[in-house]
C-alpha positions, 0 to 999 in steps of 0.5 A, spaced: 334 362 760 330 361 754 324 360 758 325 367 762 326 370 755 319 367 753 316 370 759 319 377 758 317 377 751 310 374 753 310 380 758 312 385 753 306 383 748 301 384 754 304 390 756 304 393 748 297 390 748 294 394 754 298 400 752 295 400 745 288 399 749 289 405 753 291 409 747 285 408 743 281 409 750 285 416 750 283 418 743 276 417 744 276 421 750 279 427 746 274 426 741 269 426 746 272 432 749 272 436 743 265 435 742 263 437 749 267 444 748 264 445 741 257 444 744 258 449 750 263 454 746 260 454 739 253 451 738 250 453 745 251 461 744 249 461 737 242 457 738 236 462 737 231 463 742 227 458 739 229 452 736 223 450 732 226 453 726 233 451 726 234 448 720 232 455 717 236 459 721 242 461 716 246 465 721 246 458 726 248 454 719 254 459 718 257 458 725 256 451 725 259 449 718 265 455 719 266 453 726 263 446 727 266 442 721 273 441 719 278 435 720 276 430 723 269 432 724 264 431 717 257 432 720 254 436 726 247 435 728 242 437 733 237 432 736 232 433 741 229 428 747 224 425 742 230 423 737 228 428 732 234 431 728 232 439 729 238 440 725 244 437 721 250 439 716 248 433 712 241 435 708 239 428 708 239 427 716 235 433 717 228 432 719 229 425 721 228 421 727 233 417 730 233 412 736 237 414 742 241 409 746 241 409 754 248 413 754 245 418 749 239 420 753 243 420 759 248 425 756 242 429 754 239 430 761 246 430 764 250 435 759 256 429 759 259 426 753 258 419 750 260 416 743 259 409 739 261 407 732 255 408 727 253 401 728 253 402 735 259 398 737 264 400 743 269 404 740 275 402 744 275 395 742 281 393 738 278 388 734 273 389 728 273 393 722 276 400 722 275 403 715 269 405 712 266 406 719 264 412 723 265 415 730 259 418 733 260 423 739 254 426 743 254 431 748 248 434 752 246 442 752 240 446 754 238 451 749 236 458 751 229 456 752 231 451 757 230 445 752 235 439 753 238 438 746 244 433 744 249 435 739 252 429 735 258 430 731 261 424 726 268 423 724 271 417 720 273 412 725 280 411 722 282 418 724 281 416 731 285 409 730 291 413 727 291 418 733 291 412 738 296 408 734 301 415 734 300 415 741 302 408 742 308 408 737 310 414 742 310 410 748 312 403 745 319 405 745 320 407 752 316 400 754 321 396 750 327 399 753 324 399 760 323 391 759 330 390 756 333 394 762 329 389 766 331 383 762 339 385 763 338 386 770 335 380 771 340 376 767 345 380 772 341 377 778 341 370 775 348 370 774 350 372 781 345 367 784 348 362 780 355 363 782 352 364 789 349 356 788 355 354 786 359 357 792 354 353 796 355 347 792 362 347 793 362 348 801 357 342 801 362 338 797 368 340 802 364 339 808 362 332 805 370 331 804 372 333 811 366 329 814 369 323 810 376 324 812 374 325 820 370 318 819 376 315 816 381 318 822 376 315 827 376 308 824 384 308 823 385 309 830 379 304 832 383 299 827 389 301 830 387 300 837 384 293 835 390 290 832 395 293 837 391 291 843 385 285 843 388 282 836 395 281 839 392 279 846 388 274 843 393 271 839 398 271 845 393 267 849 391 262 843 399 260 843 399 260 850 393 255 850 396 251 845 403 250 849 399 248 855 395 243 851 401 240 849 404 240 856 398 237 859 397 232 853 405 230 855 403 229 862 397 224 861 391 228 861 388 228 854 381 230 855 384 237 858 389 237 853 383 236 848 379 242 851 385 247 851 387 245 844 379 246 842 379 253 846 386 255 842 383 253 835 376 257 837 381 263 839 385 263 833 378 263 829 376 269 833 382 273 831 381 271 824 374 274 824 377 280 828 382 281 823 377 281 817 373 286 821 379 291 822 380 290 814 373 293 813 374 298 818 380 301 816 380 306 810 384 303 804 388 307 800 382 308 795 384 314 791 391 311 789 389 303 788 383 305 785 376 303 786 376 296 783 382 294 788 379 296 794 372 293 792 376 286 791 379 287 798 372 288 801 368 283 798 374 278 800 372 278 807 365 275 804 369 270 801 373 268 807 366 266 810 364 262 805 359 266 801 359 266 794 361 273 791 360 276 784 364 282 783 363 287 776 366 294 776 366 298 770 367 305 771 371 310 768 377 314 772 373 321 772 370 319 778 371 324 784 375 323 790 368 324 794 364 320 789 369 314 790 369 315 798 361 315 798 361 309 793 366 305 798 362 307 804 356 304 801 359 298 799 362 297 806 356 298 810 352 294 805 357 288 806 357 289 814 349 288 814 350 282 809 355 279 815 351 281 821 344 280 818 343 277 812 345 270 812 346 270 805 350 265 801 350 269 795 352 276 794 352 280 787 356 287 787 356 291 780 358 298 779 357 301 772 357 308 769 350 309 766 348 315 762 352 320 766 350 316 773 355 312 777 351 306 779 352 301 785 348 295 786 349 290 791 344 284 792 344 278 796 339 272 797 339 272 804 333 272 809 331 280 808 327 284 812 320 288 813 321 295 810 316 297 815 321 296 820 325 302 822 333 302 821 334 302 828 330 296 830 334 292 825 340 295 828 342 298 822 342 305 821 349 306 817 346 306 810 341 311 813 346 316 815 350 315 808 343 317 805 344 324 807 351 325 805 349 321 798 343 326 797 348 332 799 352 330 793 346 330 789 345 322 789 340 317 791 340 311 796 335 306 796 334 299 800 329 294 797 328 288 801 322 283 803 322 278 808 325 271 805 327 275 799 333 278 800 336 285 800 338 290 794 342 296 795 342 301 789 346 307 789 346 313 784 351 318 783 352 324 778 358 323 774 362 330 773 362 332 766 369 334 763 368 342 764 367 340 772 373 336 772 377 341 768 375 347 773 377 342 779 384 341 776 385 349 774 383 350 782 387 345 784 393 348 780 392 354 783 
């Protein structure tokens, strides 16, 4: 908001400066137009047939002073093509010879008008002194004898400056009003755009929750099928083999009995493995039991495999359900990769709130992998898929590893503010 306001102020200042420059140009053009009219309507009709004795022509002098002088013009002169001053209302200038600039020579030949300060500077420049200087305007004409003459008027430059300021002051309020209306329109547009962005964010959040819920339902179905089908069948087979081993041993066939008993123990071990897998697949009662309890159950599958686990969860209860689900899914997938690929003996899982961000960090001392190898080649695409969901939530998911140096999975999610929670509670109440 402040950046936009600063931009509008800068834009307004630039427009005001450009408008001030345009007003000064207009004031100078007005002075040139007045001098051109004076040359063609007053001076040219009053010129005698011979301009050699202009300075002594009392009739021309009366016309020049009566109709040529007056606010803001303080001096009127006639100059020929050599720069000789043939006539001037200022007696001190009459008879002098002045150097004509290229613009003045062009005005003398073409009959156009040109202007400059008395020191030769550009009169349309905003900087520089204004008081104590004059604006000289020159316009060409043709005398009755055919000779080209230059009519030159002089007026205080301060008058031109005040005229341009009056024009600028008249137009400035309209510019300020237009900028103010534009800024108000921009605020309204920005407000609508912000609301639209919030709406899109809420839709993305809802899609994320729906995706996680669908994944939970699928996992529940898979876990149920495994538990009621394969696990029960394997458990029953292990009991049958154990009974067969006992009967075989009673019949005097100890070698066969040992083989059957060993097979039964292997089956029971695989049943335990499969039940541990079901625990990781089945969505826990995350939002009722809390993140601490569900992560404790999750790392228990590592402890059952003889892996030393360090768990540290220090997070407030302000985490949203979507955030909790993402944290659990990332931890779950990282632990599954440890079991499948890492061959680790130690795992450390830390969840903490750091400066408004929830950070999960899971590290192991396993064999690691080459980061250049794609996730598909490593048969580990779960974290890659979760990374897209994390990014939609405004977070970051990073996996760091090196061959022989273990792996570290880091998740960072923005924690909801108190205002967001209050809004969510209000919408839930509605």
